[in-house]
N, C-alpha and C positions, 0 to 999 in steps of 0.2 A: 382431731386427729389428723384430718386432711392438711389441715396448714400446717401441722408439726412436721407432716410428712414432705410436704412442698419444702420447707425452710431447710430441711434435712437435704434434699436433693438440690438445693440452691449451693450449697457448699462444693458439690460436683460442678455444677453449672453456674456460675456467678452472675451472668448476664444474659440478655436477651441473645447477643452474638453467639455465646455459648452453647447456649441451648438450642437455638436456629441450627447451628451447624453441627450438633448432634443429630438432631431431626432428620438434615439432609442424608448425614453419613447411614442411618438406621434405614432409610428409604432406599438407598442403592443397596446397601445389603441384603435387603428383602426381595431383590430382583436379581441376584446372582442364581445360577444353578444351585438346586441341592445338594449336599456333599455325598458322596458316596459310601455307604455303611457295608459292612463286612459282616456276615453270620459263621460263626464254626460252632461245632460242638462235639462232645465225646471224644476229647482228645487224648484221654488216658495216658500222659506221661509220655506219649510220642512226638518228643520234642525235636527230634530233626524233620518230620516231614511238617510238623508244625510251622518250625523256623520259615520251611521253603515256602508254603503255603501263606504264611505272612508277607515275606518277600515277594512273591509275584502277584499277592492281592488277587488269589484266585483266578487268575488271567489278566487282570486289569492292566499290568504292566504291558502285556503283550498285545494286547487289542489297543492301548494307547500308539504303540510303536507301529500296529497297521493303520490307525487313521492318520498320524502324520507323514508316515512314509508312504504308504498304498503300495504303489507299483513301483516306487523309485528304490526299493532295496530287494534284495532276495530272499526267499525263505531262509536260506543257510544264515543271511547275513542278520536277518531279523532275531532268529535264535540265538546268534552269538552276542547281539546287542543286549538281548534280555538276560541271559546269563550273566553280562559283565553288572546289569543294575542289581541282580540278585546277591552275586558274589563278587564284588569290585576289587577286593584285597587279592583273592584267590585267583582270579582270572586274569587279572593284571600279571601276576608271578608268570603265570603260562604262555601270553601274548610276548612280553618282554624278552621269555628266553628262545621265542618261535619266529619274533617277526623281524625281519630284515632291516626295514627302515621304519624306525619306530617314532622318528619325529612326524612323520607323514601320518602314521595309523593316531598318533596324537591328535593331530590336528582334524583328523576325518571325526574321530570318536569324539571330541569336544564340541562341535558343531552339533551333533547329533543329538549328543545329551543336552543341551543349550535347546533344541528344538523339542524335545519331549519334555523338558524342565518346565519350558513357557506354556505348553499345552495344559500342562497337571497342573500348573499355577493359577490358568485363567479362570477356575472357578472361584477363586478366594479373594478377599480383599489383599490390597498391598500389605498392608498391616497383617495380616495373618501369615500371609506368606513371609514375611519379614521375620517375624518373632520363629517361625521354621528354619530360617537360613542358619547353616554352622557357621559359627562366630568368626572363624577364620578366614573365611571367603564370603563375608555377608555383603559386602558391597561390591564386590567383582560379579557376583552372582546377581544382584539387584540389576547391575548395570546391562547384563548380557539379555535379560530376558524382561526388561523393560524397554519400550519404544522410545527412542529418541527423535521427535519430531523435528527438532530444530538443526540434527547434524546432516549436513546433504550428502554425506558419503558414508552413511552408516555400515556398508558394509565393510569398508576400511578400518572403521572405527573398531567394530566387533572383533575383526580379524587380529588386528594389531594388539587387542587384550590376550586374545588366546595366544598368539605367538609369543608374547611376552612371558606367559603362563608358563608354556614349553621352555623358554629360554631360561629362565631361572630355576628348573628343575622342579617346579611345583605340579607339573601334570598329572602325575600319579595321585597325589594328594586331592587335587581339583576333579578328577574323575571321581575317587571314592565319595567325595564329598556330593558331587550331583548326583550318583547314583543313590547315596541315600535319601537325600531330598527328594527323589523321585518316588521312593519307595514310601516315603513320609505322607507325601502329596496325594498320592494315588488312592488312597483311603483314608476319609475323612474320620470314621469313627469305626471301631470295633465292637461285636456283640459276641461274647462267650455263652453259648445257652448250655451250659453244665457240664459236670465232669471234666475237669483237668486232673485228675487223681487216680491213682491204680492202674495195673497191669504193665504198663510202660514204664521204662527206667527214668525219664527225667522231668516228673512234675514240677519239682522245685525250680528247675531250669527255664520251665515255661512260665512260673508266676515271677521269677526275676525279669524274663523278658517282657510281661503285662505290666509289671510295675513301672517299668520305663516306658511303655508306648503312650503315645501322645494322646489317645483318646479312646478309653474302654469301660463298656460295663460286663457284669455277669451275673447270670443267673445260676442258684447253687444247684448243683446235681446230686443225686442219693450218694454219690462217692465223694465229692466237696463236704457235706454236711457230716458225713460221716468223720472224715479228718479235722473237721472244725469241730466236732464233739470230742475228738482224740485230744486236740489242744486245750480243750476245756476241762481235762481231768476225767472224762467220762470213761469208766472202767471197761464197760462191753464195748466201746469205741475204740479205745487203745488196743484190746486184745484183737479186734477184727481189722483193724489198720495192719497190724502185724502179721496175721495169719494172709491176709491178699499179699502182702509184699513176700512172704515167704512162698506162697503158690506160685507167683508170678516170676521166682527169682529174682524179686529187685529190693533185697533188704538193705542193698546199698543206699538206697534213696533215702532211708532213714539215718545210716550208720554217717555215710558219706557228704548226705545233702542235709540231712538236719542234725547231724553229730548226736544221735541217742545211741547211747551206749547198750549194744545187744549183747556182749559176753556174758552177764549173769545169767540172760536167756538161754544163750549156746551151752553153758554149763550147768545148768539144771536139765536142759535136753538132754545132754549126754548123761548125765547122772541117772536119770528117770529111766530113759527107753533106750539104755546101752546095750541091750541084746534084744530088741523089738525088731520085728520086721515093719516098716513103715511106708509099705509099698503103696498102700493106700492113699499116703500123703505124699504122691509123687510132686516134682515140680514142673511148671510148664516153662520151660525157659527158651531165651532166644540165642542168637549166635553171641551176644556181649555176655552170655552168663559163663563163669569159671566153674565146670563140672567137677573139679576137686573138692568143692563144698558141697557136691550133692546130696551125700550121708547125712552130714549134719543139719542141711536147710531142710531135709525131710524129718528129722528127729524134732527140729525147733517147729516145722509147720504142725506138727501132730500135738506137741505139749501147749502152743499156743491156742490149738484150735480147742483143744479140751476144756482149757481157760475160758475161752470164747463162750462155749455150751454153759459152762457153769455161772457166767456173770449175767449172760442173757436168761437162764431161769433165776437167777435173783432179782433180776429187775421186772421180769412178767409178774411174779409174783407180788412185786410190790404195787403193781398199775394192773390190777383186773380190768380197767376200764380199756386197756388197751385189746382187749380178746384176742389173747394173742396163747392162750393156754395149750394150744396143737402143737405149741413149740417146746413145752417142756418135754422132751425125749429122754432124758438120762433116766426118770424115775419110772419108764415104761419098758428099759431094759432088763431082761431075764439073764444075769451075769452068771450064771449057770449053764442054761440052756444056748448061750450066744446068741439072742433073738433080742428083735425089738416089736413092739406093736405100735404102729400108726394107723389112726383113723380104723381101729379094729381088726385092722390085718395085721398077721405075724410075718416078720421077715427075719431070715438070717442075717448076721452080722458080717461085714467083709473082713473087720477087724474087732478083735473081743478082749482087747488087752487094755485096762484101764487102772494102772496101778494108782492113779491119783483120787479115784473115784470112792467114796464112801456110799455101797447101796442103801444104807439107811438115811443117809443125808447127801445124795448126790451131788447138790448144788453148792455145797459148802467147798471153798478153795483149802488145800492142805495147808499146812504154816509154810513150806517152800513157797507155793503158789502165792500165797498172800503176800509173803515178802518181797517177792519178783514184782508182783502186780505195783505194789507201793513204791519201788525204785523206779518203775516205768513212769508212772504216773508223775513222779519228778522230773524225769527227763524230758517228757513231753513239755510241762509245764515250764522248763528250763530252757528250751532251746530258742535262741533269738532268732535264728532263721525261720522256725516254724512259727513263731509270734510273727514276727513280720509279715509272712504270708497269710496266715490267718487273718489279721488286722486289715491286711490289703482286701481279702474277701468278704469281710463285712463292710468295710468302706465304700468298696466300688461295686459291692454284691447286693442281690436282694432276692428273694422268691421267685417273683416275677417282676414283669417291666413292660410298662405299655410307652410305644415310642413312635412318633409317626406313624399313626395308623396300624401298628402292628402290636399283638400280645404276644410276649416272650417269656415261656416257662419251660423248665426243663422235661417234668413227666407228664403228670395230668391234672385236671379237675376232677376229684372225684364223683361220679355219676350213678344214679340208680340205674337199672336195666330199663326203665321206661324214659332216662333222658333227664330225669329232675335231678338236681342238684343233692347230692349222698349229704345227709346232716351227720355229722360227728360229734359226739359226746366230749367234751375236753376234761382235762386233768381236772380244771377248777370249776366244773360243773356246767359249763356253757353249752348249747347246742348251735352248732355254726353249720353253715354251708357255703359254697362257692367261693365268692371274693372274700367274704369275712373269714370264713376259715382258712383261707391263703394268707391273709393279714395277719391271723392269730399265729400262725406256722412262722411266719417272718420274725413276729414280734418276740416270740419265746425263744427263737435261735437266737438272736441278739439277747436278750436276758441272759442265756445261759452261758456267755462270754463276759458280760459285763458286770452283771450281778444276779444271776438266777441263783435258785436252790435247786434241790435234789430234783424235784417235778421236772424242773427247764432242762438241766443235764439230760436227766433219762428221755426226754421227748426227744434228744437228739437222736438218740438210738432208734426210737419210733420213726421219724423222718427218713431214717435210712431203709429201713425193712417193715415198716408197720401197714397193715392190711389197708387203712385209710389215710397212707401217707400220699401226699401229692407228688411227693418224689421218686416213690416205688411202684403204686399202684398195681399191686398183686395180692392174691389171697395170703400169701405166706412167702418165706424164702427158704429153700428146701437145703440149706447147706449140707446139714446133718444128714439127709438122706443121700445125699452125692457122694460124701465119703463112704459110708457105711453100709448102703443098701444097692446092691447091683440091679434089683428090677426097678427101670427108670420109670415105670407107672406110678411109682412112690415120688418122683421128683415133680410131680406137676403142680405148676405156680398159676392158678385162674386169673386172666387180668381184669383191671376193672373194667366195666363195661364201657368208661370212656374210648377205650383203643377202638372198639368196634362201633361204638355211635358217631365218635366225631369226624370219622372220613364221609359222613354224609352232611348235607349242607344244615338241616333243621339242628341239629347239636352243635354244629361248629358255630352257625348264627346266634344260639342261645347263649353260648361261651361270650361271643364276641358283646353283645348287648349286656351281659352282666358285667364286663368291665369295661360300660359307656363307650361301645365302639360301634362303628358304622359297620352293620353286618354285610353290607352291598361290598365295602371297599376294603376292610380291613385283612387282617390276616392273624391266624395264631402259626407261631412258629416253635416246633418244639424238638428234642432230641431224645435222648434215652432208650429208645428202641429202635436196633436197627432196620432201614429198609432192607428186603432181601431182593436188591435190583436183578440177580441173577434168577430169580423165580418171577420175575416179570412186575413186582411191585413197584409203585410209583410213589414220589415223596409227595406229590401235590394232588390232593384230593378236596371234598366237599366244595366242588366248582369253583377250587382256587382258593379256598378261605382256609383251608389247612396245609400247611408245610411242615412235614417232619423231614429234616435234615441229617438225622444220623445214618450215615453209609457204610459205617464200618470204620473210622479213621482208624482207631486200634488195631494193630497185626492181628492180633486174637481172632477178630470178626472178619477177615477179609476172605477167609474161604465160606462165610455163612452168607456174606453179603453179594460176593463177585465183584466188587470195587473196594477202594481204599477212602471212601467217605465222599459225603456231598458238603459243598459250600454255599453259601447264598449272597450274590451280591445287589444291592437295593441302591439302583444310581439317578439320576433325575429324569432318565428315559424309561426305565421299568425293572422289572426283578428278572434275574437270571440266576438259574440254578446251575451249577458247576458240577460235576462227577469227576472224580480223581483215580487215578492206577497207582499202584503201590509205588512208592518211591525207593527209587533204586542206591540212594545214598548221597551226599553231598559230593564225594568225588568223581561218581558217575555225571551228576548233574553239570559240574564245571567243565570236565574236560570233555564232554559228549556234548554238551548243549542238550542234555534231555530235562524235561520239565515231566509234570504228574498229571498235566490236565487231559481227560479222557474227551472222547469224541462227543460226548453229550453236554456240550455247554450250550445252554438253550436260554432264550429270552421266554419265558412262559407267559409274563403280562407287560404289555405296553403301558406307559401313562397316556391318557387322552391327549395331553400337551406336557413338555418338557415340564419338571417339576422344580420350583424356584425355594429359595429359604421361607418365603411368605407362606407356603404349603405346610411347614413343617412345624412342629414344636417348637423349635429354636423361634421361628417367625412368629409364632404368637406372643411369645414373649416379649420378641422386639415390639410388636404393634402394640402391648401394652405399656413399655416401655415410652414408646412415642405418644401414647396416649399421656402418660404422666408429663411427659417433657411439653405438650401442647398447653397441660394445666398448669405448668409452671410459666409458662409466658405470657397466658392471660392473668395469672397473678403479679407478673412483674408488669404489666401494662396497665393493670388497674390500681398498681400501688400496694395491692396487700402484701406481696414481699417485694423488699427493697434490695436491686441489684449491687453487688459490691463496688 
């Protein structure tokens, strides 16, 4: 087998010279600085803020400007230059309309952008930079950012290139190309630690951006898995997706973003709840919402919520192993007294109008509901845009990821109160805990999309809100209670012990060991539960082993957290935590050079030495490759394999 492999490798490196050259090349790459990794989580459809954070690299662009120019530029000029890099097309329009001597501005700006490009390109091999270069300007940019030792008057040489660019009318296009290249090179790899979907208006725009991003991985969040389940055709997932979209005034995401026809649902809601007060099903809308749709959307909201509760009930009855019988609440309603019994306590109902519920069989869909759900299943399965996005989530995503000494997952690893891994009895009869359970969840989610049966489909819903779901991590999801019961004591959702334990070193260390990581240097990186920064909570705990970077990226959480999200930067020099202030909009960012980085931009862990590629997972793979190539060299020299 080894000889067969070496002969296969010889097709790529057909002689001693070719194999030797590649070993030298790989050795050089190993000694380059580690690429910068960028971590985001809980984006929840906030596409404008997401796009801005992506463009500024959580401050990486501005830090590069500071490093290159130090005291040579004023803070005002640095801010203006940063905004140009983020939004080159829009910023150029403003500059051209306001600048008296545009040619001088072009010269100065192009020289500055070339200097920044040199800086951000210095981490990479020339081959990698070349692949990132825009096609139209590849040769020119390479000339400008590559030292020409054999040219005696380099300054004149470079100046003439820039003057020619301006003279032939390509300055604007060249500025745009350089700005986009800087954005591309300042971040080597992007990690999304879950929850792209729901609440905000643009998850489809975010996913289109991610699909075209140069290097990205995704750890599924419970909101992502809900949409993945809906795309698989799971009925309760579909109903829940639509209910959340109605609740947050973002039904346009389904209709315009994914082409899902909601007219039959709107017609059903108008007919069924025409004379009904739907105030309980209010809409949490933002400034983008058209309030003329408010009354209709509240009726849609109620109609789909009732269907969700019915479909949940059917699913829970199919799966007693889920342990979710406490969610079977429609059967505990007194439809005459207008009360509901929850955990033995009787509560009055906020809304007692249930025209489609049969008290004798409360989880059966009415004929109209059944027909409607059948059409919605077809709409979700037939949407090309949704399928494209979900296939991307499966291709580039997973339940967890181990990468460069970090363990990334969205929610939790289910734990018992004593810190041991909670054992889960799965639908196929296995008893699993820790990493084995996470692997099972990942495999089952994939099977649901590609070749799964009813068990796999239903498990997608369990991953959304099940008691031992690693993506949810609470005792129950009290959606029904929040609509129908005013007493908030009925809304309690008990967190898995993980959340209290992982902030201390012993539990964090045990989890890191479970996934084969060094407990003294590795990190757990989570999202899912917002850090209440306004109340003094800190995202870094357990002696630096646990980092929770959900700081309320979504507008719905800003009041709760006091900030607009955390992001994490992992460069060759250390880990940097960045908190963000609310995004005032693209127009303000462009015209006023306004950024969203808050003051707490902190390096909280410095590396003992600058990390190189050899210190990363990529480096380990390259070392393996070099070992194989050395074996090929030996085979050539010993005559075991003949060179071409």
